[in-house]
Residue, then its C-alpha position, 0 to 999 in steps of 0.5 A: m644264655k647265648q643262642l646261635l640260630r643257624g641255617a635260616k635266610v635273613l632279610r637284609g637290604g631288601a634281599l634274603e641272605a643266609l646268615d647266622v644269628c647270635l642272641e645273647c642277653g637280648a642283643v642280636a648279632y648277624g654274621a656269615p655262616g660259621a662266624f660265631p663260635q658254638a662254645d657256651a652256646t645253644a645252637t638251633d638249626l633253622t635250615g629251610l626257614v626265613l628269620t624275620p623281626g617279630l611282628r607288631d600289631l597296633h590293633v587287637h581286641l583281647r576282651e579281658p577284663g569283661f568278656p572272657a567268653k570271647e577271648t582272654i589275655a592268655s588265649g589272645t596272646r597265645a594266638a598272637a604268638r602263633g601268628g608270629f607277633t611279639q607286641v600287640c596294642a590292646m583296644p579299650n572295648l572292655n568292661p570296665p574300659p580303661d578310662s581311669a587309672e583304677h580301671l586300667a590297673a585291673q587290665l594291667e594285672i591280667i596282662r602281667r599274669d597271663a600274657v606270653i608276649s608284650v601287650y600295650p593297652v590303648g586308653a579310652i578317650t571318653q568316660g565309659q568309652k561311649g564316643g561322647g560325654e566327658l573325657a576319660d582321665m587321660a593324664a592318669l592313663a598316659p604313663n601306661v597306655c600307647g594312645f587313646s581311642d574310642d574304637g568301635v564307636g568313634i567321637q561324634d562331636g568335633k568339639l570333643m575331639r578337639r579337646a581330646m586332641e589338645t589333651a593327647a598332644a600335651l601328654g605326648k600320646p596319639i589319638i587312635s581314631h575309629c572314624e565313623d559318623q553314626s548319623l550316616l550308618g542308616g542301620g547298615y551292617i555291610h557295605a552299601g554296594a552291589y551285594a547289599a542291593a542284590h540281596g536286600h541288605r542295609g548298607i553302610c556308606a563309605a561317607s560314614e568313614w571318610v567324612p569324620l576322617a576329613r574333620d579329624l585331619e583338619l583338627a590334627r592340623q590345627t592342634g599338632c596332635s599325633y593322629h593314627v587312623c584305624h582300619v582304613s577301608t575306603k578309597e576316599s580315606v586313602e586319598l585324604i590321608r595321602r594329601a594330609k601327609a603331603e601337607g605335613v599333618n602328623v597322621t599315620a594309618e593302618t588297614a587290615p588283611h581282609y580289606l586288602l584281600l577281599n571286597d564286597g563281591d566276596l561276601e557270603e551269607d555268613g557272620r564270618f564275613k561281617m566286620n566294622p568297617p565292612l568289606r568295601s568295593r573292588e575300587d576301594q580294595a585297589a586303592l588300599l593296595a596302592g596305599i600300602l605300596d606308596g606309603a599312604i598306609d603305614c601299617i597292616a593291623t589285624d583288628h583281631a575281634p573274637h566273639t562266641r560262636a553264637e554271636k557269629g552264627r546269626g548271618l550277616a544281619g544278626s551277627a556281631f561285627g568282627i573277625v579273628g586274624l592274628e593267626t592268619a594275617f602273615a600267611l594270607l598276605y605272604t600267599y596272596l600278595v608277596k608270592p604273586g609279586r604284588l608286594p615286595f617281601a621287604r615292604l610286607m615286613e615294613l608294614m607288619s613289623l618295622r613301621p608299627g614298631e617305630l610307632l609303638a616305640r614312639w607312643m610308649g617312649i621306650q626302646l623295643p626289645q632287640g631279641d624279637l624274632c620269628a622263623f617262618d616256613l615260606e615253602t610248605a602249604y597248609t590249610i587254615d583250620p579255625e578249629k586249631f586256633a589258639s584264639q577262642g574266636r573262630a570266625t574268619p572268612f579265610a577258613g579252608r584257604r591254602v596258604y604259605g608262611a607258618p611261624h615255626r619258632l618265636w623269640h621275644d626279648g631273646h626268650a624262646i616261646d613255645l608255639n605248641l602252647q602246651e606249656g608256656i616257657y616264657a613268663p613276661t614281666g609286663i610293662 
């Protein structure tokens, strides 16, 4: 069915321009207002909204199979749709983890049955996703995963990481790396900075991230492996990535909204401020902002990591690591970076849609759907209320913030998705 989307402003050539959009059979065409005839078409009035490509998130935790009390494919993808996302990559922190074709098949079946947007699994690097031991059956996983990661633990042995990179390179897939040297953690759970010292908390040093990153960048140089760095949080990591790119290493990187908008001076004695890696220093935050501006950082991903209320209700020391972010990421970044003039709107769309889309298409060896669009209201303020989330997770350090940028309508491959989520009106076929 032909659809005409009228009255919205569309980002073209770095500027917002009033254009009509025609969606037909998944294809998208843009024209001047009134350019497309309305005959045999359904028209939708988007006056006052801004129409953008759908967002893509390379790093989410959907918790199923294994942990449905935290999140499900159904609730997590509905949360993603509510945030303006049309594609997400699901990390392998599952039970069982996707370390074999059999285990991956169980995850794929749930995705096909319950997802309301496209979900691309990330396979485990090691058997049991333990960060050590034997490699997973990467060859069997490769056709149906976008890459390999032991997110949450990291690969501790350099020799094992070399083998993983050599295998991934031969399969044409990236290593998606959680950089964490567990020997340097020292029992810490927040950043080893002023707040930890003042309040008697055990800290996590910055070296626990950048030391294994330096090792991996050298391995990526030697093996030619495509290497993607997860949730970058330190100034040293940004500089290492910047230098490696200049030297021709095949490296890409992501950071998350909370590292760009908060630092350890914003911590409170509440589990909703606890994530891994932790909120770092003001200097680290500034380096990350510089990195998204100059291209050292390619993408912004949410690292959406839901837990139960009980798991997040034990303060900084006792709570599980992880916060939710799918339903707040765009609005927060638009409100606190774009509106004050710290980040161009066009660059935000590159970081949240265009560049992650390029990487996802390359990693999967596919062409992403053209008809993925989101209409945002950039003019009306609203308050972030976790009790209204579609996600089962509620832990966010941004509760109560006034923001702009609510998604009002979403199309995935030309199909409208009901953002009220009372009834799903799009049944995806999966991958």
